[in-house]
MMTF fields as JSON, N, C-alpha, C and O atoms, coordinates in Angstrom:
{
  "mmtfVersion": "1.0.0",
  "mmtfProducer": "UNKNOWN",
  "numBonds": 263,
  "numAtoms": 264,
  "numGroups": 66,
  "numChains": 1,
  "numModels": 1,
  "chainsPerModel": [1],
  "groupsPerChain": [66],
  "chainIdList": ["A"],
  "bondAtomList": [4, 2, 8, 6, 12, 10, 16, 14, 20, 18, 24, 22, 28, 26, 32, 30, 36, 34, 40, 38, 44, 42, 48, 46, 52, 50, 56, 54, 60, 58, 64, 62, 68, 66, 72, 70, 76, 74, 80, 78, 84, 82, 88, 86, 92, 90, 96, 94, 100, 98, 104, 102, 108, 106, 112, 110, 116, 114, 120, 118, 124, 122, 128, 126, 132, 130, 136, 134, 140, 138, 144, 142, 148, 146, 152, 150, 156, 154, 160, 158, 164, 162, 168, 166, 172, 170, 176, 174, 180, 178, 184, 182, 188, 186, 192, 190, 196, 194, 200, 198, 204, 202, 208, 206, 212, 210, 216, 214, 220, 218, 224, 222, 228, 226, 232, 230, 236, 234, 240, 238, 244, 242, 248, 246, 252, 250, 256, 254, 260, 258],
  "bondOrderList": [1, 1, 1, 1, 1, 1, 1, 1, 1, 1, 1, 1, 1, 1, 1, 1, 1, 1, 1, 1, 1, 1, 1, 1, 1, 1, 1, 1, 1, 1, 1, 1, 1, 1, 1, 1, 1, 1, 1, 1, 1, 1, 1, 1, 1, 1, 1, 1, 1, 1, 1, 1, 1, 1, 1, 1, 1, 1, 1, 1, 1, 1, 1, 1, 1],
  "groupList": [{"groupName": "UNK", "atomNameList": ["N", "CA", "C", "O"], "elementList": ["N", "C", "C", "O"], "formalChargeList": [0, 0, 0, 0], "bondAtomList": [1, 0, 2, 1, 3, 2], "bondOrderList": [1, 1, 2], "singleLetterCode": "X", "chemCompType": "L-PEPTIDE LINKING"}],
  "groupTypeList": [0, 0, 0, 0, 0, 0, 0, 0, 0, 0, 0, 0, 0, 0, 0, 0, 0, 0, 0, 0, 0, 0, 0, 0, 0, 0, 0, 0, 0, 0, 0, 0, 0, 0, 0, 0, 0, 0, 0, 0, 0, 0, 0, 0, 0, 0, 0, 0, 0, 0, 0, 0, 0, 0, 0, 0, 0, 0, 0, 0, 0, 0, 0, 0, 0, 0],
  "groupIdList": [1, 2, 3, 4, 5, 6, 7, 8, 9, 10, 11, 12, 13, 14, 15, 16, 17, 18, 19, 20, 21, 22, 23, 24, 25, 26, 27, 28, 29, 30, 31, 32, 33, 34, 35, 36, 37, 38, 39, 40, 41, 42, 43, 44, 45, 46, 47, 48, 49, 50, 51, 52, 53, 54, 55, 56, 57, 58, 59, 60, 61, 62, 63, 64, 65, 66],
  "secStructList": [7, 7, 7, 7, 7, 3, 3, 3, 7, 7, 7, 5, 7, 6, 6, 6, 7, 7, 5, 7, 7, 7, 3, 3, 3, 4, 4, 4, 7, 1, 3, 3, 7, 7, 7, 7, 7, 1, 1, 1, 7, 7, 7, 7, 3, 3, 3, 3, 3, 3, 3, 6, 6, 6, 3, 3, 3, 3, 3, 3, 3, 3, 7, 6, 6, 7],
  "xCoordList": [49.357, 48.697, 49.933, 50.336, 50.09, 51.255, 51.184, 50.009, 52.108, 52.38, 53.182, 54.277, 52.078, 51.943, 53.306, 54.09, 53.573, 54.553, 54.477, 54.166, 54.82, 54.363, 55.862, 56.968, 55.138, 55.975, 55.385, 54.231, 56.49, 56.245, 56.265, 57.289, 55.191, 55.484, 54.789, 53.948, 55.613, 54.921, 55.643, 56.451, 54.109, 53.456, 52.162, 52.422, 51.606, 51.044, 50.102, 50.262, 48.638, 47.217, 46.259, 46.169, 45.903, 45.386, 44.461, 44.976, 43.919, 42.559, 43.278, 43.421, 44.303, 44.995, 46.015, 46.622, 46.151, 47.586, 49.005, 50.202, 47.971, 48.856, 49.521, 48.954, 50.993, 52.407, 51.337, 50.785, 51.519, 50.546, 52.412, 53.494, 52.055, 53.47, 51.613, 50.526, 52.408, 50.933, 51.863, 52.6, 51.36, 52.03, 51.091, 50.048, 51.724, 51.586, 51.701, 52.672, 50.66, 51.064, 51.302, 50.596, 52.37, 53.284, 53.156, 53.482, 52.483, 53.007, 51.503, 51.092, 50.769, 49.595, 49.628, 48.552, 50.623, 51.142, 50.089, 49.094, 50.354, 49.906, 48.871, 48.606, 47.655, 46.777, 45.915, 46.609, 44.55, 44.176, 43.106, 42.084, 43.37, 42.325, 42.588, 43.728, 41.407, 40.916, 41.005, 39.816, 41.785, 41.553, 41.963, 43.08, 40.663, 40.734, 42.057, 42.87, 41.902, 42.934, 43.014, 42.281, 44.046, 44.253, 43.482, 42.846, 43.796, 43.64, 42.713, 41.729, 42.033, 40.749, 39.696, 38.604, 39.872, 38.478, 38.192, 37.49, 39.082, 39.476, 39.046, 40.163, 38.272, 38.832, 39.434, 38.831, 40.831, 42.351, 42.152, 41.757, 42.18, 42.654, 43.902, 44.472, 44.375, 45.619, 45.816, 45.157, 47.396, 47.232, 48.323, 48.688, 49.358, 50.022, 50.399, 49.584, 52.171, 52.335, 53.646, 54.503, 53.773, 54.545, 54.774, 53.945, 56.301, 56.906, 57.188, 58.047, 57.003, 57.062, 57.965, 57.793, 59.173, 59.491, 59.282, 60.006, 58.688, 57.927, 57.679, 56.913, 58.693, 59.937, 58.198, 57.33, 58.806, 57.736, 57.788, 58.799, 57.298, 57.833, 56.968, 57.497, 56.014, 55.297, 53.896, 53.428, 53.652, 52.427, 52.317, 53.125, 50.844, 49.741, 48.663, 47.722, 48.747, 47.599, 46.795, 47.49, 45.356, 44.671, 42.951, 42.232, 42.572, 41.097, 40.322, 40.375, 39.176, 38.761, 37.68, 37.053, 37.634, 36.581, 37.722, 37.262, 39.225, 40.206, 40.04, 40.438],
  "yCoordList": [-227.33, -225.775, -224.516, -224.732, -224.146, -223.751, -223.309, -223.106, -223.108, -222.481, -220.956, -220.473, -220.808, -218.86, -218.26, -218.3, -217.583, -216.789, -215.474, -214.732, -215.234, -213.278, -212.967, -213.447, -211.658, -210.595, -208.892, -208.484, -208.354, -206.524, -206.142, -206.295, -205.331, -204.518, -202.382, -201.911, -202.029, -200.87, -199.358, -199.07, -198.927, -198.112, -196.659, -196.392, -196.192, -194.787, -195.459, -196.188, -194.711, -194.599, -193.58, -192.434, -194.29, -193.473, -192.605, -191.634, -192.62, -191.267, -190.352, -189.217, -191.608, -190.144, -190.257, -190.246, -190.321, -190.454, -191.247, -191.468, -191.47, -192.813, -193.614, -194.225, -193.96, -194.961, -196.508, -197.016, -196.609, -199.04, -199.709, -199.193, -200.626, -201.981, -203.594, -203.616, -204.586, -204.768, -206.153, -206.244, -207.244, -208.943, -209.452, -210.096, -209.021, -209.88, -211.312, -211.809, -212.041, -213.593, -213.987, -214.424, -213.596, -213.98, -215.629, -216.072, -216.488, -217.74, -218.033, -219.193, -217.054, -217.674, -216.341, -215.949, -215.657, -214.804, -214.026, -213.818, -213.635, -211.358, -211.839, -213.036, -210.372, -210.755, -209.639, -208.636, -209.39, -208.222, -208.281, -208.967, -207.717, -207.712, -207.293, -207.502, -206.315, -205.551, -204.848, -204.841, -204.178, -203.94, -203.134, -202.731, -202.965, -201.585, -201.265, -201.898, -199.65, -199.607, -199.134, -199.26, -198.67, -199.32, -198.342, -198.512, -196.854, -196.078, -195.592, -195.748, -194.858, -194.354, -195.237, -194.768, -196.436, -197.423, -197.77, -198.643, -196.657, -197.145, -198.001, -198.432, -198.511, -199.753, -200.017, -200.169, -200.08, -200.573, -201.012, -202.145, -200.7, -202.16, -201.953, -200.917, -202.929, -203.567, -204.636, -205.664, -204.384, -205.452, -205.614, -204.602, -206.591, -207.018, -208.195, -208.819, -208.013, -208.488, -209.224, -208.668, -210.941, -211.465, -212.449, -213.255, -212.132, -212.721, -214.261, -214.236, -215.105, -216.381, -217.273, -218.491, -216.585, -217.499, -217.027, -217.752, -216.262, -216.269, -214.576, -214.2, -213.696, -211.765, -210.941, -210.703, -210.827, -209.373, -208.97, -209.426, -208.541, -207.447, -205.801, -204.846, -206.001, -204.609, -205.116, -206.184, -203.604, -203.056, -201.729, -200.805, -201.819, -200.652, -200.242, -201.023, -199.135, -199.84, -198.28, -197.36, -198.084, -197.994, -197.575, -198.558, -196.748, -196.669, -197.067, -197.093, -197.587, -198.659, -197.64, -198.522, -197.178, -196.548, -195.924, -195.09, -195.919, -196.029, -196.999, -197.366],
  "zCoordList": [119.372, 119.063, 119.742, 120.885, 119.522, 119.264, 120.927, 121.232, 122.063, 122.707, 123.765, 124.053, 123.936, 124.754, 124.734, 125.683, 123.341, 123.635, 123.58, 122.648, 124.77, 125.263, 125.12, 125.365, 124.469, 124.019, 124.974, 125.105, 125.402, 125.989, 125.243, 124.578, 124.706, 124.296, 125.049, 125.815, 124.354, 125.26, 123.601, 122.718, 124.602, 123.526, 123.855, 125.029, 123.648, 124.648, 123.65, 122.671, 124.541, 124.172, 123.282, 122.843, 123.32, 121.348, 121.869, 122.424, 121.87, 123.354, 123.641, 123.187, 125.424, 126.009, 126.276, 127.347, 125.76, 125.519, 126.491, 126.307, 127.577, 128.528, 127.973, 127.068, 128.264, 128.414, 129.004, 129.98, 128.063, 128.547, 128.145, 127.866, 128.276, 128.393, 128.481, 129.059, 127.483, 126.771, 126.088, 125.106, 127.261, 126.794, 125.584, 125.468, 125.017, 123.093, 123.283, 123.854, 122.782, 122.4, 120.206, 119.297, 120.335, 119.101, 118.579, 117.478, 119.923, 118.547, 118.078, 118.056, 117.739, 116.594, 115.842, 115.391, 115.664, 114.707, 114.433, 115.127, 113.435, 113.669, 113.838, 113.737, 114.311, 114.552, 114.899, 115.064, 115.094, 115.234, 116.851, 116.808, 117.837, 118.763, 119.747, 120.16, 120.769, 120.915, 122.347, 122.663, 123.537, 124.537, 125.67, 125.997, 126.275, 127.233, 127.912, 128.586, 127.321, 128.073, 129.816, 130.797, 129.588, 131.941, 132.783, 133.823, 131.769, 132.742, 131.87, 132.593, 130.3, 130.466, 130.169, 129.845, 130.234, 130.061, 128.244, 127.732, 127.573, 126.38, 125.148, 124.861, 124.284, 123.54, 122.329, 121.267, 122.521, 121.672, 120.959, 121.237, 119.436, 118.412, 118.431, 118.088, 118.832, 118.348, 117.709, 117.866, 116.38, 115.529, 115.201, 114.602, 115.266, 115.833, 114.036, 113.357, 113.821, 112.704, 113.139, 113.826, 112.543, 113.323, 111.937, 111.516, 111.262, 110.161, 110.452, 111.333, 110.264, 109.742, 110.553, 110.518, 111.477, 111.901, 113.581, 114.264, 114.243, 115.01, 115.591, 116.477, 114.677, 115.343, 114.828, 113.989, 116.36, 116.584, 114.984, 114.45, 114.475, 112.991, 113.83, 114.397, 113.645, 113.844, 115.147, 115.543, 115.442, 116.625, 116.487, 116.577, 116.184, 115.547, 116.946, 117.081, 117.926, 118.186, 117.843, 117.412, 118.062, 117.026, 117.572, 117.753, 117.722, 118.072, 117.507, 116.277, 118.289, 118.135, 116.176, 115.589, 115.938, 115.135, 114.504, 113.723, 114.45, 112.277, 111.963, 110.857]
}
């Protein structure tokens, strides 16, 4: 099992526009997961793209229905 490698990501909530800071585990490679906004509690789909070297290439925050 890979040791967790957390990376801080700053973005905005796609629902309420609040600034968010998320801890993303990049040790498992690219992934998609849902986390609630800390401000408006709406479910945000978070998509991360990680390269084979374990570097975070991109992060997308989108509405669950998108």
